[in-house]
LOMIKOL-363261 format. One record per residue: x, y, z of N, C-alpha, C in turn. Coordinates in steps of 0.2 Angstrom, whole numbers, padded with zeros to 4 digits, always signed. Atoms other than C-alpha are relative to their C-alpha. Layout:
XYZXYZXYZ;...
end
This chain:
+0003-0006-0003-0497-0285+0332+0006+0005+0001;-0005-0005-0002-0487-0269+0335-0001+0003+0004;+0001-0002-0008-0483-0264+0351+0006+0006-0001;-0005-0004-0002-0473-0249+0357+0002+0001+0009;-0002-0001-0008-0464-0245+0375+0002+0009+0001;-0002-0007-0002-0461-0228+0381+0005+0000+0007;-0007+0000-0004-0444-0226+0390+0002+0006+0003;-0002-0005-0004-0436-0214+0402+0007+0002-0006;-0005-0003+0005-0425-0201+0390+0008-0003+0003;-0005+0001+0000-0408-0209+0388+0002-0008+0002;-0003+0006-0001-0410-0226+0391-0003-0006-0004;+0003+0004+0006-0416-0233+0375+0004-0004-0003;-0004+0006+0001-0402-0243+0371+0000-0005+0005;+0000+0007-0006-0402-0254+0388-0008-0002-0001;+0006+0003+0001-0421-0255+0384-0002-0006-0007;+0001+0003+0005-0419-0261+0366+0004-0006+0002;-0005+0007-0001-0404-0274+0373-0006-0006+0005;+0006+0004-0005-0419-0280+0387-0004-0004-0004;+0005+0004+0004-0431-0284+0374+0003-0004-0004;-0004+0004+0004-0419-0293+0363+0002-0007+0004;-0002+0007-0004-0412-0305+0376-0005-0002+0004;+0005+0003-0002-0428-0307+0381-0005-0005-0002;+0005+0001+0004-0439-0312+0368+0002-0001-0008;-0002+0002+0007-0427-0313+0352-0001-0008-0001;-0002+0007+0003-0424-0331+0353-0007-0004+0000;+0007+0004+0000-0444-0336+0354-0002+0001-0009;+0002-0001+0007-0445-0330+0337-0006+0004-0003;+0006-0002+0001-0459-0320+0339+0000+0008+0001;-0001-0006+0000-0450-0303+0340+0005+0004-0006;-0004-0005+0004-0444-0289+0328-0001+0006+0001;+0001-0008-0002-0440-0272+0333+0002+0004-0007;+0000-0004+0006-0444-0260+0320+0005+0007+0001;-0003-0007-0001-0437-0244+0327+0001+0003+0005;-0002-0003-0007-0429-0234+0340+0000+0007-0002;+0001-0008+0000-0434-0216+0344+0002+0002+0007;-0001-0004-0007-0430-0203+0358-0007-0003+0004;+0005+0002-0004-0440-0211+0371-0005-0005-0001;+0007+0004+0001-0450-0224+0363+0004-0007-0006;-0002+0007+0006-0445-0243+0354-0007-0003-0002;+0006+0004+0003-0458-0250+0341+0002-0005-0001;-0002+0005+0003-0459-0266+0337-0005-0005+0000;+0006+0003-0001-0469-0281+0334+0001-0007+0003;+0002+0006-0006-0473-0297+0344-0004-0004-0001;+0005+0005+0002-0482-0312+0340-0002-0004+0006;+0001+0002-0008-0482-0318+0359-0006+0003+0004;+0006-0003-0005-0494-0316+0375+0002+0008+0000;-0001-0008-0001-0494-0296+0376+0001+0001+0008;+0000+0001-0006-0495-0302+0395+0008+0000+0002;-0006+0002-0002-0477-0308+0394+0004+0009+0000;-0001-0007+0002-0472-0288+0388-0001+0005+0006;+0001-0003-0006-0479-0282+0405+0006+0000+0004;-0004+0002-0003-0465-0288+0413+0007+0004-0002;-0004-0004+0002-0452-0277+0405+0002+0004+0005;-0001-0005-0006-0442-0266+0417+0002+0004-0002;+0000-0006+0002-0436-0254+0407-0006+0006-0003;+0004-0004+0004-0452-0248+0400-0005+0004+0005;+0006-0005-0004-0463-0234+0407-0008-0002-0001;+0007+0002+0000-0479-0239+0398+0001-0005-0005;+0001+0004+0006-0483-0252+0385-0007+0002-0005;+0005-0001+0007-0494-0249+0368-0002-0006-0004;+0002+0004+0007-0503-0258+0356-0001+0005-0005;+0000-0006+0004-0501-0246+0341-0005-0002-0004;+0005+0000+0005-0517-0246+0330+0003+0001-0007;-0002-0004+0006-0510-0233+0317+0006+0003+0002;-0005-0003+0002-0494-0228+0313+0000+0005-0005;+0001-0004+0007-0493-0213+0301+0008+0005-0001;-0007-0004+0001-0474-0208+0296-0002+0006-0004;-0001-0007+0004-0470-0190+0287-0007+0003+0001;+0006-0005-0002-0484-0181+0296+0001+0006-0002;-0004-0008+0000-0485-0163+0290-0003+0003+0004;+0002-0005-0004-0488-0147+0298-0008+0000-0001;+0006-0003+0003-0505-0144+0290-0005-0005+0004;+0006+0004-0003-0523-0150+0297-0002-0005-0004;+0002+0005+0003-0526-0161+0284+0003-0007+0000;-0003+0005-0001-0513-0174+0290-0004-0003+0007;+0004+0003-0005-0526-0176+0305-0005-0005-0002;+0005+0004+0002-0537-0184+0294+0003-0008-0004;-0004+0004+0004-0523-0195+0286+0001-0005+0008;-0003+0004-0009-0520-0201+0307-0007-0004-0001;+0006+0003-0004-0539-0204+0310-0004-0003-0004;+0003+0003+0004-0547-0210+0293-0002-0007+0002;-0002+0008-0002-0541-0228+0295-0004-0003+0006;+0004+0004-0005-0551-0230+0311-0008+0000+0000;+0008+0002+0002-0569-0230+0302+0001-0005-0001;+0001+0005+0004-0565-0245+0294+0004-0006+0003;-0007+0005-0005-0552-0255+0307-0003-0006+0002;+0003+0004-0004-0556-0271+0313+0003-0001+0005;-0002+0001-0006-0555-0274+0331+0002-0006+0003;-0002+0004-0003-0555-0290+0333+0007-0003+0003;-0008+0003-0002-0536-0295+0335+0002+0006+0005;-0003-0004-0005-0535-0280+0346-0004-0002+0006;+0002+0001-0006-0548-0284+0358+0002-0008+0002;-0003+0007-0001-0542-0302+0359+0007+0002+0005;-0006-0004-0002-0525-0293+0364-0002+0003+0006;-0001-0003-0006-0533-0283+0377-0004-0003+0006;+0002+0005-0005-0541-0297+0385+0005-0005+0003;-0008+0002-0001-0524-0305+0386+0004+0002+0006;-0004-0005-0005-0518-0291+0397-0005+0002+0007;+0005+0000-0006-0536-0291+0408-0004+0006-0001;+0006-0007+0002-0546-0276+0399-0005-0003-0003;+0006+0005+0002-0562-0282+0398-0004+0006-0007;+0002-0004+0007-0569-0276+0380-0007-0002-0003;+0007+0002+0004-0587-0275+0372-0001+0003-0006;+0002-0001+0007-0596-0271+0357+0002+0009-0001;+0001-0008-0002-0600-0252+0364+0004+0002+0004;-0005+0000-0004-0586-0247+0372+0002+0007+0003;-0003-0007-0001-0581-0233+0384+0007+0000-0001;-0007-0001+0000-0566-0225+0381+0003+0009+0001;-0002-0008-0002-0555-0208+0383+0005+0000-0004;-0006-0002+0004-0542-0200+0373+0004+0003+0003;-0004-0004-0003-0527-0193+0380+0005+0003-0007;-0004-0002+0005-0516-0184+0367+0006+0006-0001;-0006-0003+0000-0499-0177+0365+0003+0003-0006;-0001-0004+0003-0492-0165+0354+0008+0003-0001;-0007-0004+0000-0472-0159+0349+0000+0002-0007;-0001-0003+0006-0465-0149+0335-0006+0006-0002;+0004-0006+0004-0473-0133+0324-0005-0004-0003;+0007+0002+0004-0490-0138+0318-0005+0005-0001;+0006-0006+0001-0506-0129+0311-0005-0003+0003;+0004+0002-0005-0515-0138+0324+0000+0000+0005;-0002+0000-0007-0517-0140+0342-0001-0006+0003;+0000+0007-0005-0516-0154+0354-0008+0000+0001;+0008+0002+0001-0535-0152+0357-0003-0001-0006;+0004+0003+0006-0540-0153+0339+0003-0008-0002;-0003+0007+0000-0528-0168+0339-0005-0004+0002;+0005+0005-0004-0539-0176+0353-0007-0001-0003;+0007+0000+0001-0556-0172+0347-0001-0002-0008;+0002+0003+0006-0553-0177+0328+0000-0009+0002;+0001+0007-0001-0549-0195+0336-0006-0001+0003;+0006+0002-0003-0562-0195+0348-0007-0001-0004;+0004+0000+0005-0574-0190+0333+0000-0008-0004;-0003+0005+0006-0566-0206+0323-0005-0006+0006;+0003+0009-0005-0572-0220+0339-0006+0003+0001;+0006-0002-0002-0588-0209+0344-0006-0003-0008;+0002+0001+0008-0593-0213+0324-0002-0007+0000;-0001+0006+0001-0590-0231+0327-0005-0002+0005;+0008+0002-0005-0606-0230+0341+0004-0003+0006;-0005+0001-0006-0591-0231+0355-0004+0008+0004;+0003-0005-0002-0595-0218+0369+0006+0003+0007;-0003-0003-0002-0585-0205+0378+0000-0003+0008;+0000+0003-0006-0581-0212+0397-0001+0005+0005;+0000-0005-0004-0586-0200+0411+0004-0001+0007;-0007+0000-0005-0575-0207+0423+0005-0005-0001;-0002+0005+0001-0567-0224+0423+0001-0001-0007;+0003+0000+0007-0564-0228+0405+0003-0009-0001;-0003+0007+0002-0561-0247+0397+0003+0001-0003;-0005+0001+0006-0550-0241+0384+0002+0006+0001;-0003-0006-0001-0537-0229+0386+0003+0001-0006;-0002-0001+0005-0533-0222+0370+0004+0006+0000;-0005-0005+0000-0517-0211+0365+0002+0001-0007;-0003-0002+0005-0515-0200+0351+0006+0004-0001;-0006-0004-0002-0499-0194+0349+0003+0001-0007;-0004-0002+0005-0489-0183+0335+0008+0003+0002;-0007-0003-0003-0469-0182+0338+0004-0001-0007;-0003+0001+0006-0458-0177+0325-0002-0001-0007;+0003-0002+0006-0464-0182+0309-0004-0007-0001;+0004+0005-0001-0473-0197+0316-0006+0000+0003;+0005-0001-0005-0490-0199+0321-0003-0008+0004;+0001+0007-0004-0496-0215+0333-0009+0001+0003;+0007+0000-0004-0515-0220+0338+0001-0006+0003;-0001+0007-0004-0512-0233+0352-0005+0001+0007;+0005+0004-0006-0521-0243+0366+0005+0000+0005;-0004+0002-0006-0512-0242+0383-0001-0005+0003;+0003+0003-0002-0511-0258+0388+0003+0000+0007;-0001+0002-0007-0501-0256+0405-0003+0004+0005;+0002-0005-0006-0506-0249+0422+0006+0004+0002;-0007-0006-0002-0495-0235+0430+0005-0004+0005;-0005+0005-0004-0487-0249+0442+0005-0004-0004;-0004+0004+0005-0478-0255+0426+0007+0004+0001;-0005-0002-0003-0465-0242+0431+0002+0001+0006;-0001-0001-0006-0467-0239+0447+0000-0006+0006;-0002+0006-0006-0467-0257+0455-0004+0000+0005;+0003+0004-0005-0477-0266+0466+0003+0001+0006;-0006+0003-0005-0463-0269+0479-0002+0008+0004;+0000-0006-0001-0463-0249+0480-0005+0003+0006;+0005-0001-0004-0473-0248+0497+0001+0006+0004;-0003-0007-0004-0464-0235+0506+0005+0005-0005;-0004-0006+0003-0457-0219+0498+0004+0004+0004;-0002-0006-0003-0444-0206+0502+0000+0005-0005;+0001-0005+0004-0442-0189+0495+0007-0002-0006;-0006+0002+0003-0431-0190+0479+0002-0007-0002;-0004+0007+0003-0431-0208+0477+0000-0001-0007;-0001+0000+0004-0425-0216+0463-0006-0004-0006;+0008+0004+0004-0438-0222+0447+0005-0007+0001;-0003+0006+0000-0435-0241+0447+0002-0002-0008;-0002+0002+0007-0434-0241+0428+0007+0002-0001;-0006-0003+0001-0418-0231+0430+0004-0004+0005;-0004+0003-0002-0412-0241+0444+0002-0006-0003;+0001+0006+0004-0415-0257+0434+0007+0001-0006;-0008-0003+0007-0403-0250+0419+0007+0000+0003;-0005+0000-0003-0390-0246+0432+0003-0007+0004;-0001+0007-0001-0390-0264+0438+0002-0002-0006;-0002+0003+0006-0388-0270+0422+0006+0003-0003;-0008-0002+0003-0373-0259+0416+0006-0001+0006;-0006+0002-0004-0364-0264+0432+0002-0010-0002;-0002+0010+0001-0365-0285+0423+0000-0003+0004;+0000+0005-0004-0372-0294+0436+0001-0007-0001;+0000+0006+0000-0367-0310+0440+0000-0005+0006;+0003+0002-0007-0373-0323+0452+0006-0002+0006;-0005-0001-0006-0356-0322+0463+0002+0006+0002;-0001-0008-0001-0358-0304+0465-0001-0001+0007;+0001-0004-0004-0357-0296+0482+0000+0007-0002;+0001-0005+0004-0366-0281+0478-0004+0006+0005;+0001-0005-0004-0367-0265+0487-0002+0008-0003;+0001-0008+0001-0376-0248+0488-0002+0003+0006;-0004-0002-0006-0368-0238+0501-0005+0006+0002;+0004-0006-0001-0383-0223+0500-0007-0003-0004;+0007+0003+0005-0398-0235+0496-0004+0002+0000;+0007-0002+0000-0413-0224+0500-0005-0005+0002;+0006+0003-0001-0428-0233+0499+0001-0006-0001;-0003+0007+0002-0418-0249+0493-0002-0001-0008;+0001+0003+0008-0423-0248+0474+0005-0002-0004;-0006+0003+0005-0407-0251+0466+0001-0007+0003;-0001+0008-0002-0405-0266+0478-0006-0004-0001;+0005+0006+0002-0421-0274+0475-0002+0000-0007;-0003+0002+0007-0418-0271+0455+0003-0005+0001;-0005+0006+0001-0403-0283+0457-0003-0006+0004;+0001+0007-0002-0413-0294+0467-0005-0004-0004;+0004+0003+0003-0425-0297+0455+0004-0001-0007;-0005+0002+0007-0413-0299+0440+0001-0006+0001;-0002+0008+0000-0407-0317+0447+0006+0000+0007;-0005+0002-0006-0394-0324+0459+0005+0006+0001;-0004-0003-0001-0382-0317+0468+0004-0003+0007;-0002+0002-0006-0370-0320+0483-0002+0003+0008;+0002-0004-0007-0374-0305+0496-0001+0006-0004;+0003-0007-0001-0383-0290+0496+0001+0005+0006;-0003-0007-0006-0376-0274+0506-0004+0006+0001;+0003-0005+0001-0386-0260+0508+0001+0007+0007;-0001-0006-0005-0384-0242+0519-0001+0006-0001;-0001-0007+0000-0387-0225+0523-0003+0003+0007;-0002-0005-0005-0385-0211+0534-0009-0001+0003;+0005-0004-0002-0404-0208+0536-0004-0006+0002;+0002+0007-0001-0414-0221+0547-0008+0000-0002;+0008+0001+0005-0431-0215+0537+0002-0005-0005;-0002+0003+0006-0422-0222+0522+0001-0009+0003;+0000+0007-0001-0417-0238+0529-0007-0003+0002;+0007+0002-0003-0435-0240+0538-0004-0002-0006;+0003+0000+0006-0441-0237+0519+0001-0008-0003;-0002+0007+0003-0430-0252+0513-0002-0006+0003;+0001+0007-0003-0434-0264+0527-0008-0002-0003;+0006+0001+0002-0452-0261+0522-0001-0003-0009;+0001+0003+0006-0450-0263+0504+0003-0008-0001;-0002+0006+0000-0440-0279+0505-0004-0006+0002;+0002+0004-0005-0451-0287+0518+0005-0007+0003;-0004+0005-0001-0446-0304+0520+0005-0006-0006;-0002+0002+0005-0440-0308+0504+0007+0003-0003;-0007-0002+0003-0422-0307+0495+0006-0003+0005;-0006+0000-0005-0409-0316+0505+0005-0003-0003;-0004-0001-0007-0394-0318+0511+0000+0010-0002;-0001-0006+0000-0395-0297+0513+0001+0005+0006;-0001-0003-0006-0390-0285+0526+0001+0008-0001;+0000-0008+0001-0394-0266+0529+0004+0002+0006;-0003-0002-0005-0383-0254+0540-0002+0008+0000;+0000-0006-0001-0386-0237+0547+0008+0002+0000;-0007-0003+0001-0369-0228+0541+0000+0005-0002;-0001-0005+0007-0361-0215+0533+0006-0001-0005;-0005+0002+0006-0353-0218+0516+0007+0001-0001;-0008-0003-0001-0338-0208+0519+0005-0006+0004;-0004+0004-0004-0333-0221+0533-0003-0007-0001;+0004+0006+0002-0339-0239+0528+0003-0005+0004;-0005+0004-0004-0336-0253+0540+0001-0005-0004;+0000+0005+0005-0331-0265+0527+0006-0001+0000;-0007+0002+0000-0316-0274+0524+0003+0003-0008;-0003-0003+0005-0305-0268+0510-0001-0007-0007;+0001+0005+0005-0307-0277+0492-0006-0006+0002;+0005+0006-0002-0323-0287+0497-0007+0000-0004;+0006+0000+0001-0336-0280+0486+0002+0001-0009;+0000+0001+0008-0339-0285+0467-0004+0007-0004;+0004-0006+0005-0351-0271+0461-0003+0004+0005;+0002-0004-0003-0356-0256+0468-0003+0005-0004;+0004-0006+0003-0371-0246+0461-0004+0005+0005;+0000-0005-0004-0377-0230+0468-0003+0006-0003;+0003-0006+0003-0388-0214+0466+0003+0005+0005;-0003-0007-0002-0377-0200+0472-0004+0006+0003;+0004-0007-0002-0386-0185+0482+0002+0004-0006;-0001-0007+0004-0387-0170+0470+0001+0005+0003;+0001-0008-0005-0385-0153+0476-0005+0004+0002;+0004-0003-0002-0401-0148+0479-0002-0004+0007;+0001+0003-0007-0402-0163+0491+0005+0002+0005;-0004-0001-0006-0387-0160+0502+0000+0008+0001;+0002-0006-0002-0389-0140+0500+0006+0005-0002;-0006-0004+0000-0371-0134+0497+0005-0005-0003;-0006+0004+0003-0356-0138+0485+0006-0001+0005;-0006+0004-0005-0342-0140+0500-0002-0004+0002;+0002+0009-0002-0354-0154+0508+0002-0004-0005;+0000+0005+0004-0357-0161+0492+0008-0003-0002;-0008+0000+0001-0338-0159+0487+0002-0006+0005;-0002+0003-0004-0333-0167+0503-0004-0007+0001;+0005+0009+0000-0347-0183+0503+0004-0002-0008;-0001+0004+0007-0341-0187+0484+0007-0002+0001;-0008+0003-0002-0320-0186+0489+0000-0006+0004;+0000+0004-0004-0323-0196+0504-0003-0008-0002;+0003+0006+0003-0336-0210+0497+0004-0003-0005;-0004+0005+0005-0326-0212+0482+0006-0005+0003;-0005+0006-0004-0311-0217+0493-0002-0005+0002;+0002+0006-0002-0320-0229+0501-0003-0004-0005;+0002+0003+0006-0329-0235+0487+0006-0004-0005;-0007+0003+0002-0311-0238+0479+0004-0005+0005;-0003+0005-0005-0305-0247+0495-0003-0006-0001;+0004+0004+0001-0318-0258+0496-0001-0005-0004;+0003+0005+0007-0321-0264+0478+0007-0004-0003;-0005+0004+0001-0311-0279+0473+0002+0003-0007;-0001-0002+0008-0300-0277+0458-0004-0004-0004;+0005+0000+0006-0309-0279+0441-0007+0002+0002;+0007-0002-0003-0324-0274+0452-0002+0005-0004;+0004-0005+0004-0337-0261+0444-0005+0005+0003;+0004-0004-0003-0346-0247+0449-0005+0004-0004;+0004-0004+0005-0361-0237+0441-0003+0004+0005;+0002-0007-0005-0365-0219+0450-0004+0005-0004;+0003-0006+0003-0378-0207+0445+0002+0006+0005;+0001-0007-0002-0377-0189+0448-0001+0006-0006;+0000-0005+0006-0380-0172+0440+0005+0004+0001;-0006-0003-0003-0365-0165+0447+0006-0002-0003;-0004+0006+0004-0355-0172+0432+0009+0005+0002;-0006-0001+0000-0340-0159+0433+0004-0002+0009;-0003-0001-0006-0339-0158+0452+0003-0008+0002;+0000+0009-0001-0340-0179+0452+0007-0003-0004;-0006+0002+0005-0327-0181+0438+0007+0003+0002;-0005-0002-0005-0316-0170+0448+0005-0004+0004;-0001+0003-0007-0316-0179+0463+0003-0007-0002;-0002+0005+0001-0315-0196+0454+0009-0002-0004;-0006+0000+0003-0298-0191+0444+0004-0001+0007;-0005+0002-0007-0290-0193+0463+0001-0006+0001;+0001+0007+0000-0296-0211+0462+0004-0003-0005;-0004+0003+0006-0281-0219+0451-0001-0005-0002;+0003+0008+0003-0288-0235+0452-0007-0001-0004;+0008+0001+0002-0305-0230+0445+0001+0003-0006;+0000+0001+0008-0307-0229+0426-0008+0002-0003;+0007-0001+0003-0324-0220+0418+0000-0005-0008;-0001+0003+0006-0327-0233+0404-0007+0000-0005;+0008+0000+0006-0346-0229+0398-0003+0008+0004;+0004-0005-0004-0357-0213+0402-0006+0001-0004;+0005-0002+0004-0373-0209+0398-0005+0005+0004;+0004-0006-0002-0384-0194+0399-0007-0002+0002;+0007+0003-0002-0402-0198+0407-0004+0006+0003;+0003-0003-0004-0416-0189+0413-0003+0000+0006;+0001+0001-0005-0419-0188+0430-0006+0006+0004;+0006-0006-0003-0436-0179+0438+0001+0007-0003;-0001-0006+0003-0433-0167+0424+0006+0003-0001;-0006-0003+0000-0416-0164+0428+0007-0004-0006;-0006+0005+0003-0400-0169+0415+0004-0003+0006;-0004+0003-0004-0390-0181+0425+0002-0005-0005;-0005+0004+0004-0376-0194+0420+0001-0007+0005;-0003+0006-0003-0374-0212+0424+0007-0002-0002;-0006+0003+0002-0355-0217+0425+0002-0007+0002;-0003+0007-0002-0349-0234+0424+0008-0001+0000;-0006-0001-0002-0333-0236+0432+0004-0006+0003;-0002+0006-0002-0320-0250+0432+0006+0000+0004;-0007-0001-0004-0307-0254+0444+0005-0004-0003;-0005+0001+0006-0291-0254+0434+0006-0003+0004;
end
């Protein structure tokens, strides 16, 4: 079967690595294409297994892929016409495996997405696909639909897919408590992976917010100790709520990251979503925070330790990082965070 996952912009390589590491040994996986915000692949195993991918925003079963879509309205016919004679037996089996109830006369809805210059509208795309399914005897759902059909045209490619995942694939069930500007779990997971997690890690997030980074580290596997802290009591309360009684040993502190009550050279990995400019409110405050917290990170990090830090303030951050002579950027990724351009810096203690 042909599947695709959508991915937060900038995390495509990490998503491919996760997919390969988890499923290539089974012999069921063949990655066909990597595009911005999307991976296309064949998988012969149970699709329920794919719902556990931690980099994926959504999982789709691809019914039809049409490469080299033209700008003309006639290309809509090339995308929709195969649906009239499509055999849905395997598709329905796949849907049942992920818990979607299917039947001969299906309620459905169509979500359409369109990018690039075309001689047709997004609504035209939606209506053409709706008509193809109505001609099969299916009917448009007035409220909750059994099948969520996605019709997409991006660049030269057209896709007709069934969305297999629920919204909490990206949001995570553990996110019971939220705070403003909380980090997306898919980004948090990717940052943890970039830290190269190891079972002996003492792992620190000194500005932990709702605990998303710490929880993603806990879900990845064994560690020696998790340490989290934040200057906000509201954030710490959210972290405690989201952790519940799980994932020991760990400890949370109410502190200021500029003066950490930790001994020097005691932490293996530091992963942190640094406050952005709009959160702090002015550049002098942000400069002070970055300068002093980076000095503290440099102090508590072990030799050969590793840091992964996220910020939208690249110039300011890298200017302050140069003052920490033991820290060196070894990798930099551009990502989209709440519609803003931001950078993940992977830093090594040299």
